[in-house]
N, CA, C, O and the ligand as a Tripos MOL2 file, in Angstrom:
@<TRIPOS>MOLECULE
protein
  293   291    74     0     0
PROTEIN
NO_CHARGES

@<TRIPOS>ATOM
      1 N           4.0160   24.8290  -13.7180 N.3       1 MET1
      2 CA          3.6790   24.5120  -15.1000 C.3       1 MET1
      3 C           2.1950   24.1850  -15.2000 C.2       1 MET1
      4 O           1.6890   23.3110  -14.4960 O.2       1 MET1
      5 N           1.5210   24.8850  -16.0680 N.am      2 SER2
      6 CA          0.0880   24.6800  -16.1610 C.3       2 SER2
      7 C          -0.2390   23.4570  -17.0070 C.2       2 SER2
      8 O           0.4860   23.0910  -17.9330 O.2       2 SER2
      9 N          -1.3210   22.8640  -16.6630 N.am      3 ASN3
     10 CA         -1.7720   21.6760  -17.3640 C.3       3 ASN3
     11 C          -3.0120   22.0140  -18.1840 C.2       3 ASN3
     12 O          -4.0180   22.4680  -17.6380 O.2       3 ASN3
     13 N          -2.9410   21.7960  -19.4690 N.am      4 LEU4
     14 CA         -4.0730   22.1580  -20.3180 C.3       4 LEU4
     15 C          -5.2750   21.2480  -20.1060 C.2       4 LEU4
     16 O          -6.4040   21.6090  -20.4370 O.2       4 LEU4
     17 N          -5.0300   20.0950  -19.5640 N.am      5 HIS5
     18 CA         -6.1530   19.2420  -19.2160 C.3       5 HIS5
     19 C          -6.7690   19.7900  -17.9400 C.2       5 HIS5
     20 O          -6.1820   19.6670  -16.8650 O.2       5 HIS5
     21 N          -7.9240   20.3810  -18.0460 N.am      6 SER6
     22 CA         -8.5010   21.0650  -16.9100 C.3       6 SER6
     23 C          -8.7970   20.1030  -15.7700 C.2       6 SER6
     24 O          -9.1420   18.9410  -15.9840 O.2       6 SER6
     25 N          -8.6570   20.6070  -14.5810 N.am      7 ALA7
     26 CA         -8.9790   19.8220  -13.4000 C.3       7 ALA7
     27 C         -10.4430   19.4210  -13.4420 C.2       7 ALA7
     28 O         -11.2650   20.1400  -14.0100 O.2       7 ALA7
     29 N         -10.7760   18.2960  -12.8540 N.am      8 PRO8
     30 CA        -12.1330   17.7560  -12.9390 C.3       8 PRO8
     31 C         -13.2110   18.7510  -12.5360 C.2       8 PRO8
     32 O         -14.2500   18.8370  -13.1900 O.2       8 PRO8
     33 N         -12.9790   19.4910  -11.4850 N.am      9 ALA9
     34 CA        -13.9960   20.4210  -11.0110 C.3       9 ALA9
     35 C         -13.6070   20.9470   -9.6470 C.2       9 ALA9
     36 O         -12.6990   20.3820   -9.0390 O.2       9 ALA9
     37 N         -14.2090   21.9530   -9.1430 N.am     10 PRO10
     38 CA        -15.2500   22.7470   -9.7890 C.3      10 PRO10
     39 C         -14.6550   23.7210  -10.7920 C.2      10 PRO10
     40 O         -13.5050   24.1460  -10.6790 O.2      10 PRO10
     41 N         -15.4640   24.0530  -11.7600 N.am     11 LEU11
     42 CA        -15.0090   24.9810  -12.7700 C.3      11 LEU11
     43 C         -15.1410   26.4060  -12.2530 C.2      11 LEU11
     44 O         -16.0220   26.7250  -11.4550 O.2      11 LEU11
     45 N         -14.2640   27.2230  -12.7210 N.am     12 SER12
     46 CA        -14.3260   28.6250  -12.3370 C.3      12 SER12
     47 C         -15.1050   29.3960  -13.3850 C.2      12 SER12
     48 O         -14.7350   29.4260  -14.5590 O.2      12 SER12
     49 N         -16.1620   30.0040  -12.9560 N.am     13 ILE13
     50 CA        -16.9780   30.7580  -13.9090 C.3      13 ILE13
     51 C         -17.3220   32.1250  -13.3530 C.2      13 ILE13
     52 O         -17.3570   32.3340  -12.1400 O.2      13 ILE13
     53 N         -17.5710   33.0380  -14.2510 N.am     14 ASP14
     54 CA        -17.8760   34.4020  -13.8350 C.3      14 ASP14
     55 C         -19.3690   34.6970  -13.8740 C.2      14 ASP14
     56 O         -19.8750   35.5370  -13.1300 O.2      14 ASP14
     57 N         -20.0610   33.9870  -14.7570 N.am     15 GLY15
     58 CA        -21.4550   34.3350  -14.9930 C.3      15 GLY15
     59 C         -22.4350   33.4980  -14.2220 C.2      15 GLY15
     60 O         -22.0690   32.6310  -13.4280 O.2      15 GLY15
     61 N         -23.6800   33.7810  -14.4760 N.am     16 GLU16
     62 CA        -24.7870   33.0670  -13.8690 C.3      16 GLU16
     63 C         -24.8710   31.6540  -14.4410 C.2      16 GLU16
     64 O         -24.5890   31.4420  -15.6210 O.2      16 GLU16
     65 N         -25.2500   30.7070  -13.6230 N.am     17 VAL17
     66 CA        -25.4030   29.3320  -14.0840 C.3      17 VAL17
     67 C         -26.8800   29.0230  -14.2900 C.2      17 VAL17
     68 O         -27.7060   29.2100  -13.3970 O.2      17 VAL17
     69 N         -27.1870   28.5480  -15.4860 N.am     18 ILE18
     70 CA        -28.5690   28.1910  -15.7990 C.3      18 ILE18
     71 C         -28.6300   26.6870  -15.9920 C.2      18 ILE18
     72 O         -27.9560   26.1430  -16.8670 O.2      18 ILE18
     73 N         -29.4310   26.0150  -15.1840 N.am     19 ILE19
     74 CA        -29.5540   24.5620  -15.3090 C.3      19 ILE19
     75 C         -30.6820   24.2320  -16.2870 C.2      19 ILE19
     76 O         -31.7860   24.7680  -16.1920 O.2      19 ILE19
     77 N         -30.3800   23.3480  -17.2160 N.am     20 VAL20
     78 CA        -31.3870   22.9580  -18.2010 C.3      20 VAL20
     79 C         -31.5560   21.4390  -18.1840 C.2      20 VAL20
     80 O         -30.7470   20.7230  -17.5940 O.2      20 VAL20
     81 N         -32.6050   20.9620  -18.8330 N.am     21 ASN21
     82 CA        -32.8580   19.5250  -18.8930 C.3      21 ASN21
     83 C         -31.7420   18.8020  -19.6400 C.2      21 ASN21
     84 O         -31.0830   19.3580  -20.5180 O.2      21 ASN21
     85 N         -31.5590   17.5510  -19.2590 N.am     22 ASN22
     86 CA        -30.5010   16.7510  -19.8870 C.3      22 ASN22
     87 C         -30.7040   16.5770  -21.3890 C.2      22 ASN22
     88 O         -29.7360   16.4240  -22.1320 O.2      22 ASN22
     89 N         -31.9390   16.6000  -21.8310 N.am     23 ASP23
     90 CA        -32.2020   16.3610  -23.2480 C.3      23 ASP23
     91 C         -32.2560   17.6510  -24.0710 C.2      23 ASP23
     92 O         -32.6380   17.6440  -25.2410 O.2      23 ASP23
     93 N         -31.8690   18.7400  -23.4400 N.am     24 THR24
     94 CA        -31.8390   20.0030  -24.1650 C.3      24 THR24
     95 C         -30.6870   20.0100  -25.1650 C.2      24 THR24
     96 O         -29.5510   19.6770  -24.8260 O.2      24 THR24
     97 N         -30.9930   20.3880  -26.3800 N.am     25 ASP25
     98 CA        -29.9590   20.4280  -27.4080 C.3      25 ASP25
     99 C         -29.4490   21.8420  -27.6510 C.2      25 ASP25
    100 O         -28.2830   22.0600  -27.9770 O.2      25 ASP25
    101 N         -30.3610   22.7920  -27.4820 N.am     26 GLU26
    102 CA        -29.9870   24.1770  -27.7370 C.3      26 GLU26
    103 C         -30.5660   25.0690  -26.6640 C.2      26 GLU26
    104 O         -31.5980   24.7560  -26.0700 O.2      26 GLU26
    105 N         -29.9070   26.1660  -26.4210 N.am     27 VAL27
    106 CA        -30.4360   27.1660  -25.5020 C.3      27 VAL27
    107 C         -30.4040   28.5190  -26.2080 C.2      27 VAL27
    108 O         -29.6440   28.7360  -27.1520 O.2      27 VAL27
    109 N         -31.2320   29.3970  -25.7300 N.am     28 VAL28
    110 CA        -31.2270   30.7450  -26.2830 C.3      28 VAL28
    111 C         -30.9170   31.7120  -25.1500 C.2      28 VAL28
    112 O         -31.3960   31.5480  -24.0280 O.2      28 VAL28
    113 N         -30.1200   32.7100  -25.4530 N.am     29 CYS29
    114 CA        -29.7770   33.6950  -24.4390 C.3      29 CYS29
    115 C         -29.8930   35.0860  -25.0450 C.2      29 CYS29
    116 O         -29.5110   35.3200  -26.1920 O.2      29 CYS29
    117 N         -30.4240   35.9950  -24.2530 N.am     30 ASN30
    118 CA        -30.4900   37.3810  -24.7140 C.3      30 ASN30
    119 C         -30.0190   38.3300  -23.6230 C.2      30 ASN30
    120 O         -30.3070   39.5270  -23.6410 O.2      30 ASN30
    121 N         -29.2900   37.7640  -22.6790 N.am     31 GLY31
    122 CA        -28.7950   38.6060  -21.5980 C.3      31 GLY31
    123 C         -29.7090   38.6340  -20.4000 C.2      31 GLY31
    124 O         -29.2990   39.0220  -19.3060 O.2      31 GLY31
    125 N         -30.9430   38.2250  -20.5970 N.am     32 GLY32
    126 CA        -31.8750   38.1010  -19.4960 C.3      32 GLY32
    127 C         -31.9550   39.3300  -18.6200 C.2      32 GLY32
    128 O         -32.2540   40.4310  -19.0820 O.2      32 GLY32
    129 N         -31.6830   39.1190  -17.3510 N.am     33 SER33
    130 CA        -31.9180   40.1800  -16.3770 C.3      33 SER33
    131 C         -30.7620   41.1540  -16.2350 C.2      33 SER33
    132 O         -30.8700   42.1500  -15.5210 O.2      33 SER33
    133 N         -29.6680   40.8760  -16.9040 N.am     34 ILE34
    134 CA        -28.5760   41.8160  -16.7580 C.3      34 ILE34
    135 C         -28.9350   43.1400  -17.4030 C.2      34 ILE34
    136 O         -29.7880   43.1890  -18.2900 O.2      34 ILE34
    137 N         -28.3140   44.1780  -16.9800 N.am     35 ALA35
    138 CA        -28.7240   45.5290  -17.3520 C.3      35 ALA35
    139 C         -28.7780   45.7520  -18.8600 C.2      35 ALA35
    140 O         -29.7570   46.2980  -19.3710 O.2      35 ALA35
    141 N         -27.7750   45.3500  -19.5480 N.am     36 LEU36
    142 CA        -27.6840   45.7070  -20.9580 C.3      36 LEU36
    143 C         -28.3170   44.6940  -21.8960 C.2      36 LEU36
    144 O         -28.8790   45.0680  -22.9260 O.2      36 LEU36
    145 N         -28.2320   43.4340  -21.5560 N.am     37 GLY37
    146 CA        -28.7360   42.4160  -22.4520 C.3      37 GLY37
    147 C         -27.9020   42.3720  -23.7160 C.2      37 GLY37
    148 O         -26.8990   43.0740  -23.8440 O.2      37 GLY37
    149 N         -28.3360   41.5330  -24.6520 N.am     38 HIS38
    150 CA        -27.6070   41.4280  -25.9150 C.3      38 HIS38
    151 C         -28.5240   40.7830  -26.9400 C.2      38 HIS38
    152 O         -29.5790   40.2620  -26.5780 O.2      38 HIS38
    153 N         -28.1510   40.8050  -28.1880 N.am     39 PRO39
    154 CA        -28.9960   40.1680  -29.2070 C.3      39 PRO39
    155 C         -29.2470   38.7080  -28.8650 C.2      39 PRO39
    156 O         -28.3870   38.0350  -28.2970 O.2      39 PRO39
    157 N         -30.4230   38.2300  -29.2120 N.am     40 GLN40
    158 CA        -30.7620   36.8410  -28.9290 C.3      40 GLN40
    159 C         -29.8530   35.9030  -29.7190 C.2      40 GLN40
    160 O         -29.7140   36.0180  -30.9360 O.2      40 GLN40
    161 N         -29.2540   34.9930  -29.0050 N.am     41 VAL41
    162 CA        -28.3280   34.0670  -29.6360 C.3      41 VAL41
    163 C         -28.6700   32.6400  -29.2190 C.2      41 VAL41
    164 O         -28.9900   32.3720  -28.0610 O.2      41 VAL41
    165 N         -28.5940   31.7390  -30.1840 N.am     42 TRP42
    166 CA        -28.8010   30.3230  -29.8840 C.3      42 TRP42
    167 C         -27.4550   29.6290  -29.7650 C.2      42 TRP42
    168 O         -26.5200   29.8880  -30.5230 O.2      42 TRP42
    169 N         -27.3930   28.7500  -28.7960 N.am     43 TYR43
    170 CA        -26.1790   27.9590  -28.6200 C.3      43 TYR43
    171 C         -26.5450   26.4810  -28.6250 C.2      43 TYR43
    172 O         -27.5220   26.0690  -27.9990 O.2      43 TYR43
    173 N         -25.7660   25.7040  -29.3240 N.am     44 SER44
    174 CA        -25.9590   24.2590  -29.3190 C.3      44 SER44
    175 C         -25.0040   23.6180  -28.3180 C.2      44 SER44
    176 O         -23.8440   24.0140  -28.1990 O.2      44 SER44
    177 N         -25.5140   22.6270  -27.6050 N.am     45 PHE45
    178 CA        -24.6390   21.9410  -26.6500 C.3      45 PHE45
    179 C         -23.6060   21.0790  -27.3680 C.2      45 PHE45
    180 O         -22.5240   20.8150  -26.8430 O.2      45 PHE45
    181 N         -23.9540   20.6510  -28.5620 N.am     46 ASP46
    182 CA        -22.9670   19.9620  -29.3890 C.3      46 ASP46
    183 C         -22.2720   18.8240  -28.6420 C.2      46 ASP46
    184 O         -21.0470   18.7020  -28.6630 O.2      46 ASP46
    185 N         -23.0880   17.9890  -27.9800 N.am     47 ASN47
    186 CA        -22.5920   16.8240  -27.2370 C.3      47 ASN47
    187 C         -21.8040   17.1690  -25.9740 C.2      47 ASN47
    188 O         -21.1680   16.2960  -25.3820 O.2      47 ASN47
    189 N         -21.8430   18.4120  -25.5680 N.am     48 GLN48
    190 CA        -21.2220   18.7640  -24.2970 C.3      48 GLN48
    191 C         -22.3100   18.9520  -23.2420 C.2      48 GLN48
    192 O         -23.4990   18.9710  -23.5610 O.2      48 GLN48
    193 N         -21.8990   19.0880  -22.0030 N.am     49 ASP49
    194 CA        -22.8580   19.2590  -20.9250 C.3      49 ASP49
    195 C         -23.0210   20.7110  -20.5150 C.2      49 ASP49
    196 O         -23.8590   21.0390  -19.6750 O.2      49 ASP49
    197 N         -22.2300   21.5620  -21.1000 N.am     50 ASN50
    198 CA        -22.3720   22.9770  -20.7650 C.3      50 ASN50
    199 C         -21.9750   23.8410  -21.9510 C.2      50 ASN50
    200 O         -21.1740   23.4480  -22.7990 O.2      50 ASN50
    201 N         -22.5550   25.0180  -21.9810 N.am     51 VAL51
    202 CA        -22.1940   25.9720  -23.0160 C.3      51 VAL51
    203 C         -22.2090   27.3610  -22.3910 C.2      51 VAL51
    204 O         -23.0830   27.6850  -21.5870 O.2      51 VAL51
    205 N         -21.2460   28.1600  -22.7660 N.am     52 THR52
    206 CA        -21.1340   29.4930  -22.1860 C.3      52 THR52
    207 C         -21.5510   30.5380  -23.2080 C.2      52 THR52
    208 O         -21.1370   30.4860  -24.3660 O.2      52 THR52
    209 N         -22.3610   31.4770  -22.7790 N.am     53 CYS53
    210 CA        -22.7570   32.5690  -23.6600 C.3      53 CYS53
    211 C         -21.5800   33.5210  -23.8360 C.2      53 CYS53
    212 O         -21.0110   34.0200  -22.8650 O.2      53 CYS53
    213 N         -21.2340   33.7560  -25.0770 N.am     54 GLY54
    214 CA        -20.1010   34.6230  -25.3640 C.3      54 GLY54
    215 C         -20.3670   36.0880  -25.0800 C.2      54 GLY54
    216 O         -19.4370   36.8930  -25.0220 O.2      54 GLY54
    217 N         -21.6330   36.4360  -24.9030 N.am     55 TYR55
    218 CA        -21.9760   37.8300  -24.6370 C.3      55 TYR55
    219 C         -21.9690   38.1470  -23.1530 C.2      55 TYR55
    220 O         -21.3530   39.1200  -22.7180 O.2      55 TYR55
    221 N         -22.6560   37.3190  -22.3810 N.am     56 CYS56
    222 CA        -22.8790   37.6960  -20.9860 C.3      56 CYS56
    223 C         -22.2760   36.7020  -20.0000 C.2      56 CYS56
    224 O         -22.4800   36.8280  -18.7930 O.2      56 CYS56
    225 N         -21.5370   35.7150  -20.5010 N.am     57 ASP57
    226 CA        -20.8480   34.7650  -19.6240 C.3      57 ASP57
    227 C         -21.7760   33.8630  -18.8280 C.2      57 ASP57
    228 O         -21.3400   33.1590  -17.9180 O.2      57 ASP57
    229 N         -23.0310   33.8850  -19.1670 N.am     58 ARG58
    230 CA        -23.9070   32.9060  -18.5370 C.3      58 ARG58
    231 C         -23.4670   31.5170  -18.9700 C.2      58 ARG58
    232 O         -23.0210   31.3090  -20.0980 O.2      58 ARG58
    233 N         -23.6020   30.5730  -18.0480 N.am     59 VAL59
    234 CA        -23.2390   29.2020  -18.3730 C.3      59 VAL59
    235 C         -24.4800   28.3330  -18.2860 C.2      59 VAL59
    236 O         -25.1130   28.2400  -17.2350 O.2      59 VAL59
    237 N         -24.8190   27.7060  -19.3830 N.am     60 PHE60
    238 CA        -25.9530   26.7960  -19.4110 C.3      60 PHE60
    239 C         -25.4270   25.3950  -19.1720 C.2      60 PHE60
    240 O         -24.5510   24.9150  -19.8910 O.2      60 PHE60
    241 N         -25.9700   24.7440  -18.1540 N.am     61 VAL61
    242 CA        -25.4560   23.4460  -17.7150 C.3      61 VAL61
    243 C         -26.5770   22.4290  -17.6790 C.2      61 VAL61
    244 O         -27.6610   22.6960  -17.1600 O.2      61 VAL61
    245 N         -26.3110   21.2830  -18.2250 N.am     62 LYS62
    246 CA        -27.3050   20.2200  -18.1440 C.3      62 LYS62
    247 C         -27.4040   19.6970  -16.7180 C.2      62 LYS62
    248 O         -26.4300   19.6680  -15.9660 O.2      62 LYS62
    249 N         -28.6110   19.2880  -16.3800 N.am     63 GLU63
    250 CA        -28.9250   18.8360  -15.0270 C.3      63 GLU63
    251 C         -27.8850   17.8510  -14.4890 C.2      63 GLU63
    252 O         -27.4510   17.9490  -13.3410 O.2      63 GLU63
    253 N         -27.5050   16.9210  -15.3250 N.am     64 ARG64
    254 CA        -26.5960   15.8630  -14.8770 C.3      64 ARG64
    255 C         -25.2040   16.3740  -14.5610 C.2      64 ARG64
    256 O         -24.4260   15.6920  -13.8930 O.2      64 ARG64
    257 N         -24.8870   17.5590  -15.0330 N.am     65 ALA65
    258 CA        -23.5340   18.0790  -14.8500 C.3      65 ALA65
    259 C         -23.4840   19.2210  -13.8490 C.2      65 ALA65
    260 O         -22.4260   19.8100  -13.6300 O.2      65 ALA65
    261 N         -24.5990   19.5310  -13.2500 N.am     66 LYS66
    262 CA        -24.6540   20.7420  -12.4310 C.3      66 LYS66
    263 C         -23.7720   20.6740  -11.1910 C.2      66 LYS66
    264 O         -23.3680   21.7080  -10.6580 O.2      66 LYS66
    265 N         -23.4770   19.4760  -10.7360 N.am     67 THR67
    266 CA        -22.6430   19.3760   -9.5440 C.3      67 THR67
    267 C         -21.2290   19.8650   -9.7980 C.2      67 THR67
    268 O         -20.4740   20.1430   -8.8670 O.2      67 THR67
    269 N         -20.8860   19.9660  -11.0700 N.am     68 ARG68
    270 CA        -19.5620   20.4600  -11.4050 C.3      68 ARG68
    271 C         -19.4870   21.9790  -11.3760 C.2      68 ARG68
    272 O         -18.4210   22.5720  -11.5440 O.2      68 ARG68
    273 N         -20.6480   22.5960  -11.1570 N.am     69 PHE69
    274 CA        -20.6850   24.0490  -11.1770 C.3      69 PHE69
    275 C         -21.1800   24.5730   -9.8480 C.2      69 PHE69
    276 O         -21.9810   23.9230   -9.1750 O.2      69 PHE69
    277 N         -20.7140   25.7260   -9.4750 N.am     70 PRO70
    278 CA        -21.1780   26.3020   -8.2200 C.3      70 PRO70
    279 C         -22.6840   26.5630   -8.2670 C.2      70 PRO70
    280 O         -23.2020   27.0850   -9.2530 O.2      70 PRO70
    281 N         -23.3510   26.2070   -7.2330 N.am     71 SER71
    282 CA        -24.7710   26.4500   -7.1970 C.3      71 SER71
    283 C         -25.0440   27.9260   -6.9590 C.2      71 SER71
    284 O         -24.5080   28.5280   -6.0290 O.2      71 SER71
    285 N         -25.8720   28.4930   -7.7980 N.am     72 GLN72
    286 CA        -26.2080   29.9080   -7.6340 C.3      72 GLN72
    287 C         -27.6970   30.1030   -7.5060 C.2      72 GLN72
    288 O         -28.2140   31.2030   -7.7030 O.2      72 GLN72
    289 N         -28.3800   29.0320   -7.1750 N.am     73 THR73
    290 CA        -29.8180   29.1590   -6.9940 C.3      73 THR73
    291 C         -30.0690   29.5580   -5.5680 C.2      73 THR73
    292 O         -31.2210   29.7290   -5.1680 O.2      73 THR73
    293 ZN        -26.0560   35.7710  -22.8900 Zn       74 ZN74
@<TRIPOS>BOND
     1     1     2 1
     2     2     3 1
     3     3     4 2
     4     3     5 am
     5     5     6 1
     6     6     7 1
     7     7     8 2
     8     7     9 am
     9     9    10 1
    10    10    11 1
    11    11    12 2
    12    11    13 am
    13    13    14 1
    14    14    15 1
    15    15    16 2
    16    15    17 am
    17    17    18 1
    18    18    19 1
    19    19    20 2
    20    19    21 am
    21    21    22 1
    22    22    23 1
    23    23    24 2
    24    23    25 am
    25    25    26 1
    26    26    27 1
    27    27    28 2
    28    27    29 am
    29    29    30 1
    30    30    31 1
    31    31    32 2
    32    31    33 am
    33    33    34 1
    34    34    35 1
    35    35    36 2
    36    35    37 am
    37    37    38 1
    38    38    39 1
    39    39    40 2
    40    39    41 am
    41    41    42 1
    42    42    43 1
    43    43    44 2
    44    43    45 am
    45    45    46 1
    46    46    47 1
    47    47    48 2
    48    47    49 am
    49    49    50 1
    50    50    51 1
    51    51    52 2
    52    51    53 am
    53    53    54 1
    54    54    55 1
    55    55    56 2
    56    55    57 am
    57    57    58 1
    58    58    59 1
    59    59    60 2
    60    59    61 am
    61    61    62 1
    62    62    63 1
    63    63    64 2
    64    63    65 am
    65    65    66 1
    66    66    67 1
    67    67    68 2
    68    67    69 am
    69    69    70 1
    70    70    71 1
    71    71    72 2
    72    71    73 am
    73    73    74 1
    74    74    75 1
    75    75    76 2
    76    75    77 am
    77    77    78 1
    78    78    79 1
    79    79    80 2
    80    79    81 am
    81    81    82 1
    82    82    83 1
    83    83    84 2
    84    83    85 am
    85    85    86 1
    86    86    87 1
    87    87    88 2
    88    87    89 am
    89    89    90 1
    90    90    91 1
    91    91    92 2
    92    91    93 am
    93    93    94 1
    94    94    95 1
    95    95    96 2
    96    95    97 am
    97    97    98 1
    98    98    99 1
    99    99   100 2
   100    99   101 am
   101   101   102 1
   102   102   103 1
   103   103   104 2
   104   103   105 am
   105   105   106 1
   106   106   107 1
   107   107   108 2
   108   107   109 am
   109   109   110 1
   110   110   111 1
   111   111   112 2
   112   111   113 am
   113   113   114 1
   114   114   115 1
   115   115   116 2
   116   115   117 am
   117   117   118 1
   118   118   119 1
   119   119   120 2
   120   119   121 am
   121   121   122 1
   122   122   123 1
   123   123   124 2
   124   123   125 am
   125   125   126 1
   126   126   127 1
   127   127   128 2
   128   127   129 am
   129   129   130 1
   130   130   131 1
   131   131   132 2
   132   131   133 am
   133   133   134 1
   134   134   135 1
   135   135   136 2
   136   135   137 am
   137   137   138 1
   138   138   139 1
   139   139   140 2
   140   139   141 am
   141   141   142 1
   142   142   143 1
   143   143   144 2
   144   143   145 am
   145   145   146 1
   146   146   147 1
   147   147   148 2
   148   147   149 am
   149   149   150 1
   150   150   151 1
   151   151   152 2
   152   151   153 am
   153   153   154 1
   154   154   155 1
   155   155   156 2
   156   155   157 am
   157   157   158 1
   158   158   159 1
   159   159   160 2
   160   159   161 am
   161   161   162 1
   162   162   163 1
   163   163   164 2
   164   163   165 am
   165   165   166 1
   166   166   167 1
   167   167   168 2
   168   167   169 am
   169   169   170 1
   170   170   171 1
   171   171   172 2
   172   171   173 am
   173   173   174 1
   174   174   175 1
   175   175   176 2
   176   175   177 am
   177   177   178 1
   178   178   179 1
   179   179   180 2
   180   179   181 am
   181   181   182 1
   182   182   183 1
   183   183   184 2
   184   183   185 am
   185   185   186 1
   186   186   187 1
   187   187   188 2
   188   187   189 am
   189   189   190 1
   190   190   191 1
   191   191   192 2
   192   191   193 am
   193   193   194 1
   194   194   195 1
   195   195   196 2
   196   195   197 am
   197   197   198 1
   198   198   199 1
   199   199   200 2
   200   199   201 am
   201   201   202 1
   202   202   203 1
   203   203   204 2
   204   203   205 am
   205   205   206 1
   206   206   207 1
   207   207   208 2
   208   207   209 am
   209   209   210 1
   210   210   211 1
   211   211   212 2
   212   211   213 am
   213   213   214 1
   214   214   215 1
   215   215   216 2
   216   215   217 am
   217   217   218 1
   218   218   219 1
   219   219   220 2
   220   219   221 am
   221   221   222 1
   222   222   223 1
   223   223   224 2
   224   223   225 am
   225   225   226 1
   226   226   227 1
   227   227   228 2
   228   227   229 am
   229   229   230 1
   230   230   231 1
   231   231   232 2
   232   231   233 am
   233   233   234 1
   234   234   235 1
   235   235   236 2
   236   235   237 am
   237   237   238 1
   238   238   239 1
   239   239   240 2
   240   239   241 am
   241   241   242 1
   242   242   243 1
   243   243   244 2
   244   243   245 am
   245   245   246 1
   246   246   247 1
   247   247   248 2
   248   247   249 am
   249   249   250 1
   250   250   251 1
   251   251   252 2
   252   251   253 am
   253   253   254 1
   254   254   255 1
   255   255   256 2
   256   255   257 am
   257   257   258 1
   258   258   259 1
   259   259   260 2
   260   259   261 am
   261   261   262 1
   262   262   263 1
   263   263   264 2
   264   263   265 am
   265   265   266 1
   266   266   267 1
   267   267   268 2
   268   267   269 am
   269   269   270 1
   270   270   271 1
   271   271   272 2
   272   271   273 am
   273   273   274 1
   274   274   275 1
   275   275   276 2
   276   275   277 am
   277   277   278 1
   278   278   279 1
   279   279   280 2
   280   279   281 am
   281   281   282 1
   282   282   283 1
   283   283   284 2
   284   283   285 am
   285   285   286 1
   286   286   287 1
   287   287   288 2
   288   287   289 am
   289   289   290 1
   290   290   291 1
   291   291   292 2
@<TRIPOS>SUBSTRUCTURE
     1 MET1         2 RESIDUE 1 A MET
     2 SER2         6 RESIDUE 1 A SER
     3 ASN3        10 RESIDUE 1 A ASN
     4 LEU4        14 RESIDUE 1 A LEU
     5 HIS5        18 RESIDUE 1 A HIS
     6 SER6        22 RESIDUE 1 A SER
     7 ALA7        26 RESIDUE 1 A ALA
     8 PRO8        30 RESIDUE 1 A PRO
     9 ALA9        34 RESIDUE 1 A ALA
    10 PRO10       38 RESIDUE 1 A PRO
    11 LEU11       42 RESIDUE 1 A LEU
    12 SER12       46 RESIDUE 1 A SER
    13 ILE13       50 RESIDUE 1 A ILE
    14 ASP14       54 RESIDUE 1 A ASP
    15 GLY15       58 RESIDUE 1 A GLY
    16 GLU16       62 RESIDUE 1 A GLU
    17 VAL17       66 RESIDUE 1 A VAL
    18 ILE18       70 RESIDUE 1 A ILE
    19 ILE19       74 RESIDUE 1 A ILE
    20 VAL20       78 RESIDUE 1 A VAL
    21 ASN21       82 RESIDUE 1 A ASN
    22 ASN22       86 RESIDUE 1 A ASN
    23 ASP23       90 RESIDUE 1 A ASP
    24 THR24       94 RESIDUE 1 A THR
    25 ASP25       98 RESIDUE 1 A ASP
    26 GLU26      102 RESIDUE 1 A GLU
    27 VAL27      106 RESIDUE 1 A VAL
    28 VAL28      110 RESIDUE 1 A VAL
    29 CYS29      114 RESIDUE 1 A CYS
    30 ASN30      118 RESIDUE 1 A ASN
    31 GLY31      122 RESIDUE 1 A GLY
    32 GLY32      126 RESIDUE 1 A GLY
    33 SER33      130 RESIDUE 1 A SER
    34 ILE34      134 RESIDUE 1 A ILE
    35 ALA35      138 RESIDUE 1 A ALA
    36 LEU36      142 RESIDUE 1 A LEU
    37 GLY37      146 RESIDUE 1 A GLY
    38 HIS38      150 RESIDUE 1 A HIS
    39 PRO39      154 RESIDUE 1 A PRO
    40 GLN40      158 RESIDUE 1 A GLN
    41 VAL41      162 RESIDUE 1 A VAL
    42 TRP42      166 RESIDUE 1 A TRP
    43 TYR43      170 RESIDUE 1 A TYR
    44 SER44      174 RESIDUE 1 A SER
    45 PHE45      178 RESIDUE 1 A PHE
    46 ASP46      182 RESIDUE 1 A ASP
    47 ASN47      186 RESIDUE 1 A ASN
    48 GLN48      190 RESIDUE 1 A GLN
    49 ASP49      194 RESIDUE 1 A ASP
    50 ASN50      198 RESIDUE 1 A ASN
    51 VAL51      202 RESIDUE 1 A VAL
    52 THR52      206 RESIDUE 1 A THR
    53 CYS53      210 RESIDUE 1 A CYS
    54 GLY54      214 RESIDUE 1 A GLY
    55 TYR55      218 RESIDUE 1 A TYR
    56 CYS56      222 RESIDUE 1 A CYS
    57 ASP57      226 RESIDUE 1 A ASP
    58 ARG58      230 RESIDUE 1 A ARG
    59 VAL59      234 RESIDUE 1 A VAL
    60 PHE60      238 RESIDUE 1 A PHE
    61 VAL61      242 RESIDUE 1 A VAL
    62 LYS62      246 RESIDUE 1 A LYS
    63 GLU63      250 RESIDUE 1 A GLU
    64 ARG64      254 RESIDUE 1 A ARG
    65 ALA65      258 RESIDUE 1 A ALA
    66 LYS66      262 RESIDUE 1 A LYS
    67 THR67      266 RESIDUE 1 A THR
    68 ARG68      270 RESIDUE 1 A ARG
    69 PHE69      274 RESIDUE 1 A PHE
    70 PRO70      278 RESIDUE 1 A PRO
    71 SER71      282 RESIDUE 1 A SER
    72 GLN72      286 RESIDUE 1 A GLN
    73 THR73      290 RESIDUE 1 A THR
    74 ZN74       293 GROUP 0 **** ****
């Protein structure tokens, strides 16, 4: 039986992880280095520590929360 309350960590992600400053409120993504890219989109963290780009699955993570994500640097 699955539990909707997600396990503490690590999170399973498919995309690249981008670490940003803790005081960052918004990030912009345009697909960056991936082959196709996508229209530039702004995402607000909206009081969360991470936000996922709906286009390219990149995950923007605040510095303080990065330990919850696999390091890809
Ligand atoms: Zn993106």
